[in-house]
C-alpha positions in Angstrom: -29.1 -11.7 -0.6 -26.3 -9.9 1.2 -23.0 -9.1 -0.5 -19.9 -9.6 1.6 -16.8 -8.1 0.0 -13.5 -9.2 1.6 -10.4 -7.1 1.1 -7.4 -9.3 1.9 -9.3 -12.4 0.8 -6.0 -14.3 0.1 -4.4 -13.3 3.4 -3.7 -15.5 6.4 -6.7 -14.3 8.4 -9.1 -14.9 5.5 -7.7 -18.4 4.9 -7.8 -19.5 8.5 -10.9 -17.8 9.8 -13.0 -15.8 7.4 -13.4 -18.2 4.5 -14.3 -21.2 6.7 -16.7 -19.0 8.6 -18.3 -17.8 5.4 -18.8 -21.3 4.2 -20.8 -22.1 7.4 -22.8 -18.9 7.3 -23.7 -19.5 3.6 -25.6 -22.6 4.7 -28.2 -20.6 6.6 -27.9 -17.1 5.2 -28.2 -16.1 1.5 -24.9 -14.4 0.7 -22.6 -13.6 -2.2 -18.9 -13.5 -1.5 -16.9 -11.0 -3.4 -13.1 -11.1 -3.2 -11.1 -8.0 -4.0 -7.4 -8.5 -4.4 -4.1 -8.1 -6.3 -3.6 -11.7 -7.0 -4.7 -12.7 -10.6 -7.5 -15.2 -10.4 -10.2 -16.3 -12.9 -13.7 -16.6 -11.5 -13.5 -20.4 -11.6 -10.1 -20.3 -9.9 -11.5 -18.0 -7.1 -14.4 -20.4 -6.5 -11.9 -23.3 -6.3 -9.7 -21.3 -3.9 -12.6 -20.6 -1.6 -13.6 -24.3 -1.5 -10.1 -25.4 -1.0 -9.5 -23.1 2.0 -12.9 -24.1 3.5 -12.0 -27.8 3.1 -8.7 -27.2 4.8 -10.7 -26.4 7.9 -13.1 -29.3 7.5 -15.9 -27.2 5.8 -17.4 -26.7 2.4 -19.4 -24.2 0.3 -21.4 -27.1 -1.2 -24.0 -26.7 1.6 -24.6 -23.1 0.7 -28.2 -22.0 0.2 -29.5 -21.8 -3.4 -28.3 -18.6 -5.2 -24.8 -18.5 -3.5 -22.2 -16.9 -5.7 -18.5 -16.3 -5.6 -17.2 -13.2 -7.5 -13.6 -12.0 -7.8 -12.3 -8.5 -8.7 -8.7 -8.3 -9.5 -7.3 -4.9 -8.8 -4.5 -3.0 -7.0 -5.7 -1.2 -3.9 -4.9 2.1 -5.4 -6.5 1.6 -8.8 -9.8 3.6 -9.1 -11.0 1.3 -11.9 -11.1 -1.7 -9.6 -13.3 0.2 -7.1 -15.5 1.4 -10.0 -16.1 -2.3 -11.0 -17.0 -3.1 -7.4 -19.5 -0.2 -7.2 -21.3 -1.6 -10.3 -21.4 -5.2 -9.0 -22.8 -4.5 -5.5 -26.3 -5.2 -4.5 -28.3 -2.8 -2.2 -27.4 -4.7 1.0 -23.6 -5.1 1.3 -20.8 -5.2 3.8 -17.2 -4.4 2.9 -15.0 -6.5 5.2 -11.6 -4.9 5.5 -9.1 -7.6 6.6 -6.2 -5.3 5.9 -3.3 -3.8 8.1 -4.1 -0.5 9.8 -1.8 1.3 7.4 -4.1 0.6 4.5 -7.5 1.3 6.2 -7.7 5.0 5.4 -6.4 4.8 1.9 -8.9 2.0 0.9 -11.7 3.9 2.7 -11.0 6.9 0.5 -11.1 4.8 -2.6 -14.5 3.3 -1.6 -15.9 6.8 -1.0 -14.5 8.3 -4.2 -16.0 5.4 -6.3 -19.4 5.9 -4.7 -19.3 2.4 -3.2 -20.2 3.8 0.2 -22.3 6.9 0.7 -24.3 8.3 3.7 -27.5 7.5 1.8 -26.9 3.9 0.9 -27.0 0.6 2.9 -23.4 -0.4 2.3 -21.3 -0.8 5.5 -17.6 -1.2 6.2 -16.4 -3.7 8.8 -12.9 -3.0 10.0 -10.9 -6.0 11.3 -9.0 -5.1 14.5 -7.0 -3.1 15.1 -8.8 0.0 14.1 -5.8 2.4 13.5 -2.5 1.9 15.1 -2.7 4.5 17.9 -5.1 7.2 19.2 -4.0 9.7 16.4 -4.5 7.3 13.5 -7.7 5.9 14.8 -9.1 9.5 15.3 -8.0 10.4 11.8 -9.7 7.4 10.3 -12.9 7.9 12.3 -13.1 11.6 11.4 -12.8 10.8 7.7 -15.5 8.1 7.9 -18.0 10.3 9.7 -17.7 12.9 7.0 -18.9 10.5 4.4 -20.9 7.8 6.3 -23.4 7.3 9.1 -22.2 5.7 12.4 -24.4 2.6 11.8 -22.3 2.0 8.6 -19.1 1.8 10.5 -18.5 -1.6 12.1 -15.4 -2.0 14.2 -14.7 -5.7 14.7 -13.3 -7.5 17.7 -14.2 -11.1 17.1 -14.2 -11.7 20.9 -17.6 -10.0 20.8 -18.7 -13.3 19.2 -17.1 -15.7 21.7 -19.6 -18.1 23.1 -18.6 -17.8 26.7 -18.6 -14.0 26.5 -22.1 -14.1 25.0 -23.2 -16.2 28.0 -21.4 -13.8 30.3 -23.6 -11.0 29.0 -26.7 -12.6 30.4 -25.2 -14.4 33.4 -25.5 -11.3 35.6 -29.2 -11.8 35.9 -28.9 -15.3 37.3 -30.0 -15.4 40.9 -27.1 -15.7 43.3 -24.6 -14.6 40.6 -26.4 -11.3 40.2 -26.0 -10.7 43.9 -22.3 -11.5 44.2 -21.4 -9.7 41.0 -22.8 -6.3 42.0 -20.0 -3.8 41.4 -19.9 -2.6 45.0 -18.6 -6.0 46.2 -15.7 -6.2 43.7 -12.3 -6.1 45.4 -10.2 -7.0 42.4 -10.6 -8.3 38.9 -7.8 -10.2 37.1 -7.9 -10.9 33.4 -5.2 -13.3 32.1 -4.8 -14.0 28.4 -2.2 -16.8 27.7 -1.2 -18.0 24.2 0.1 -21.4 23.4 0.8 -20.5 19.8 4.3 -19.1 19.3 5.2 -16.3 16.9 7.3 -18.6 14.7 4.9 -18.4 11.8 4.1 -14.7 12.1 7.4 -13.1 13.1 7.2 -10.1 10.9 3.6 -9.3 11.8 4.1 -9.8 15.6 7.3 -7.8 15.6 5.4 -4.9 14.1 2.5 -5.2 16.6 3.4 -6.7 19.9 1.2 -8.1 22.7 -0.3 -4.8 23.8 -1.7 -3.9 20.4 -2.5 -7.4 19.4 -4.6 -8.4 22.4 -4.6 -5.9 25.2 -6.0 -2.9 23.3 -8.9 -4.9 22.0 -9.6 -8.4 23.4 -8.7 -7.8 27.0 -10.4 -4.4 27.3 -13.4 -5.9 25.6 -13.5 -8.8 28.2 -13.2 -6.3 31.0 -15.9 -3.9 29.8 -18.2 -6.8 28.9 -18.0 -8.3 32.4 -18.8 -5.0 34.1 -21.4 -4.0 31.6 -23.2 -7.4 31.9 -23.8 -6.8 35.6 -24.6 -3.1 35.4 -28.3 -2.3 36.0 -29.2 1.3 36.4 -25.9 2.4 38.0 -22.4 1.2 38.7 -21.5 2.2 42.2 -18.3 3.2 44.0 -17.6 0.9 47.0 -16.9 3.6 49.6 -19.1 6.6 48.8 -22.0 4.4 47.5 -22.5 7.0 44.8 -23.3 6.5 41.1 -20.1 6.2 39.1 -21.5 5.3 35.7 -25.2 6.0 35.0 -27.0 3.9 32.4 -30.6 4.0 31.3 -33.1 1.4 30.3 -32.5 2.3 26.7 -28.7 2.1 26.9 -27.3 -0.5 24.6 -24.6 -2.9 25.8 -22.3 -1.2 23.3 -23.0 2.2 24.9 -22.4 0.9 28.4 -19.1 -0.7 27.4 -18.0 2.6 25.9 -18.8 4.5 29.2 -16.8 1.9 31.2 -13.8 1.9 28.8 -13.7 5.7 28.8 -13.5 5.7 32.7 -10.5 3.4 32.9 -7.1 4.7 33.8 -3.7 3.0 34.2 -2.2 2.8 37.7 1.1 1.5 39.0 4.2 0.3 37.2 3.7 -2.1 34.2 5.9 -5.0 33.2 6.8 -5.6 29.6 8.8 -8.6 28.5 10.2 -10.5 25.5 10.8 -14.2 25.6 14.3 -15.5 24.9 14.5 -16.6 21.3 12.0 -14.2 19.8 14.7 -12.3 18.0 15.8 -15.5 16.2 12.5 -15.9 14.5 12.3 -15.2 10.8 11.0 -11.7 10.1 11.9 -10.4 13.6 14.5 -7.7 13.9 17.7 -8.8 15.7 17.4 -5.6 17.8 13.6 -6.0 18.4 12.1 -4.2 21.4 8.7 -5.7 20.8 6.9 -7.0 23.9 5.6 -10.6 23.9 4.3 -10.2 27.5 2.6 -7.4 29.3 1.3 -7.0 32.8 -0.4 -3.8 34.0 -3.2 -2.5 36.1 -6.1 -0.1 35.4 -8.8 1.2 37.6 -12.3 2.4 37.4 -12.1 5.4 39.7 -10.8 3.8 42.9 -11.4 0.2 41.9 -8.3 -1.5 40.8 -8.5 -4.1 38.0 -5.4 -6.1 37.2 -4.8 -7.1 33.5 -2.2 -9.6 32.4 -1.3 -10.9 29.0 1.3 -13.2 27.5 2.1 -14.2 23.9 3.1 -17.7 24.8 1.1 -20.6 26.1 -2.4 -20.0 24.7 -5.3 -22.5 24.5 -7.1 -21.3 27.6 -8.4 -17.8 28.2 -9.2 -17.2 31.9 -11.2 -14.4 33.5 -11.0 -14.4 37.3 -13.3 -12.2 39.3 -12.6 -11.7 43.0 -15.2 -9.9 45.2 -14.1 -9.3 48.8 -14.8 -12.6 50.5 -16.5 -14.1 47.5 -14.4 -15.5 44.6 -15.9 -16.5 41.2 -13.8 -18.2 38.6 -14.6 -18.2 34.9 -12.7 -20.4 32.4 -12.9 -19.7 28.7 -11.1 -22.2 26.5 -10.9 -24.6 23.5 -11.0 -27.7 25.7 -14.3 -27.1 27.4 -16.1 -30.5 27.3 -19.9 -30.2 26.8 -22.7 -27.7 27.0 -23.1 -27.0 30.7 -23.8 -24.3 33.2 -23.2 -25.0 36.9 -22.7 -23.1 40.1 -20.7 -24.9 42.8 -20.6 -23.8 46.5 -16.9 -24.0 47.5 -17.4 -22.6 51.0 -19.7 -20.3 52.8 -18.2 -17.3 51.1 -17.0 -18.9 47.8 -18.9 -19.8 44.7 -17.5 -21.3 41.4 -19.4 -20.7 38.2 -18.5 -22.6 35.1 -20.1 -22.0 31.7 -19.2 -24.8 29.2 -20.8 -24.0 25.9 -19.1 -25.8 23.1 -21.8 -25.7 20.4 -19.2 -25.5 17.6 -20.3 -21.9 16.8 -17.2 -19.9 15.8 -16.8 -16.3 16.9 -16.6 -15.1 13.3 -19.9 -16.9 12.5 -21.4 -14.7 15.2 -19.8 -11.6 13.7 -20.9 -12.3 10.1 -24.4 -13.1 11.3 -24.5 -9.9 13.3 -23.4 -7.7 10.4 -26.1 -9.3 8.1 -28.8 -8.9 10.8 -27.6 -5.4 11.8 -26.9 -6.4 15.4 -24.7 -3.5 16.3 -24.1 -4.6 19.9 -21.7 -7.2 18.5 -19.3 -4.4 17.4 -17.1 -1.9 19.2 -17.6 1.8 19.6 -15.0 4.3 18.7 -14.9 5.4 22.3 -13.9 1.9 23.4 -11.3 1.8 20.6 -9.7 5.0 21.8 -9.8 4.0 25.4 -7.9 0.9 24.5 -5.2 2.9 22.5 -5.0 5.4 25.3 -4.3 2.6 27.8 -1.7 1.0 25.6 0.1 4.3 25.0 0.1 5.1 28.8 1.5 1.6 29.6 4.3 2.1 27.1 5.1 5.5 28.6 5.2 4.2 32.1 7.4 1.2 31.0 10.0 3.8 29.7 11.2 1.3 27.1 12.2 -1.4 29.5 11.8 -4.9 28.2 12.6 -7.8 30.5 13.7 -11.0 29.0 12.1 -14.3 30.2 12.1 -18.0 29.2 9.1 -19.6 27.5 6.7 -20.9 30.0 7.7 -18.4 32.7 6.9 -14.8 33.5 9.4 -11.9 33.4 10.4 -10.5 36.8 9.9 -6.8 37.3 
């Protein structure tokens, strides 16, 4: 039986993603869900709350394995008594899932340590929902504190894109015959990542105005997609194209997590970025009338002398695309919600062009993969601190180069530089 303690259990993320996922995971893993929050709820009310939110997404806890429990601890986040109650209730194997804003991560971590919930000698881990910190300084401060009181294997930095089905397929696709050949790093001319969002900021104005496109998706999701692609096709070495010398060395014992870290740490921003804000964003409830928050970002990074273009937009989501271009060979990946059935196909477009499509729509949610990974201690599904810092460093450099310039654009278009 594994205890999963959710801080922020009544929040928007928990309602839409975490609770429905936990209801599914409970059908094949023995878990106990413990909610920790400021809202006053009786135990029976908490159980009903979980079931209601699961049903809102078409799921139920009624299929949970025998022994499933739902426990609620009512407490303020700064009340030591609440954390003391938590410490007494926890079983040996437990994960604290912190679905809280970055501003609360360090304070809650200190409460957990002070109450003895987490120690370097026990098996309790903390999973931090992204973003981990709000910048390089805050992330470093949080990481330094955690390492004084915990082991690295107890710190799980979550980017749910690590559980995306198509990215999981991408991790192994580099070993597939012809794709392994055309995906070797020396042949890469340009890599473009485009992240488009269909969901507007109308229902999350205050949140989005405080975060922006760079921190919301570029620092984590987009960097993760980039490093996963390169890492998936790295064998013993990633080579430079001109000198044919080893740029990033890996060993047979290197984990995917370690390789992603090496790649992320080698990225640097190049060129002039473009930041934009769509017309009408300032009229959304919760958004400041004088907001300078970007809803669009386009920038380039490079791995030594290899340029990689990265583009992201807050509007028009539903499909996530990763396009890989290798000299005369072009490979197109499509990641999206409207993928039809389970299928893997390679299509020859011309003598120098191949199209690879991975359609894996098994119904497995990314958070199902994340919760399963934390229970099974599959640490490759989580992000290293080095990758986190690389993402923040890129975001900060992009903002520095933009010099505060935000270009207005209409929904459905792109801002002009």
